[in-house]
C-alpha positions, 0 to 999 in steps of 0.5 A: 469372820472378821478376817474374811470381812477384811479381805473382802473389803480390801479386794473391793477397794483394790478392784475399784481403784483398778477400774478407775485407772482403766477408765482414765486413759488421759491419766495413763498418757500423762503419767507415761509422757512425763518420764519419756520427756525426762529420758529423751530430752534431759537424758539426751542433753546430759549424756554429752556432759557426763562422759566417763571412761568406763566401758559399758557406761552411758548416762542415758542408760544410767538415768533409765532406772531413775526414770522408771522409779519416777514413774512409780513415785508419781503414779503411787503418790497421786493414786492417793488423791482418790482418798480426798475425792472420796472424802469430798463426794461422800463415798469414804463416809459410806465405807467408813460406816460399813461393817468392815474394818477401817484398816482394810480401806488403807490396805485396799487403797495401797494395793490399788495404787501399787497395782496401777503404778506397777502397770505403768512401770511395766509399760516403761520397761518395754522402752528399755532399748531406747535407753540402750539397755537390754533386759533379760527375762530373768532381770524382768522377773526380778524387777517386777516384784521390786517395782511393786514393793517400791510402789506399795511403800510410796502408796502407803506413805501417800495414803497415810498423808491423805488420811490426815489431809482435809482438802484437795488443795492442802494435799496437792501442796503437801505432795508437791513439797514432798515429791520433788525432793524425793525425786531429786534426792533419789540418785536418778541423776547422779550416783549417791557416792558422788554427792556431798556428804550432807546430801548423802545423809538426806539421800539415805533417808529417801526410800526412793533412793533404795528403789533406784539403787535396787533397779541398778543392781539388777539392770547393771549386774554384769556391767563394769560400771556397777561398782561406780553407780550402785551404792548398796547390796540388793538385799539391803535395798529390798530390806529397807523398802520392806521395813518402810512399807510395813511402817507406812501401811501400819501408820495409814491403817491407824490413821483410818481407824481415827478418821471421824 
């Protein structure tokens, strides 16, 4: 009975997040506009600087997996904002006093944010030809669950942070402090192996870096440049994301159980 109540609560929270997403069309446009600016402006500008004598390598193509991961990162993190809104407008209090496990709120929020992030990441995959990449059906089948896993990891982390944050102002300050380093140290702009040793140590602690590396594993599987731009085996990237997801969703569930 308790398991059924948990599942129903998770579904309701997930469905609510999905409905809110489709009602906010400006949010969709903004979240897609930012990665396109990075890809078309910064990518086009930097591709003339980063020229390597490797057949099949193009900086715009190299940057594309990082831009997809950036879309997942920003969408997943800011999906957690709804927790602060729900706290301020009273919806969260109503859910907390409902006869359902509080941990279901954390899981529902994480799944809802992951689903919306996956939808935006999928839209960006359609634009792969702009970066000079052609994704096969097999590659897309591998990429979609990977995007959801990355989104779930980041949304769970954002949910955990939001559960410990009292105000909207405080949450945005924390998010801005966290998101920029996560993106810059993700390997989106340069391969992990070319960074200084101290920076490589930081990048190895960044879950987004494993998501970017996994995407490159799939997108450049037949490219001669793979050995240069891919740092870890795909299985290792996925394992790290799974472990990080499990830890973050557990911490967010515990955080919701302690909310008064």
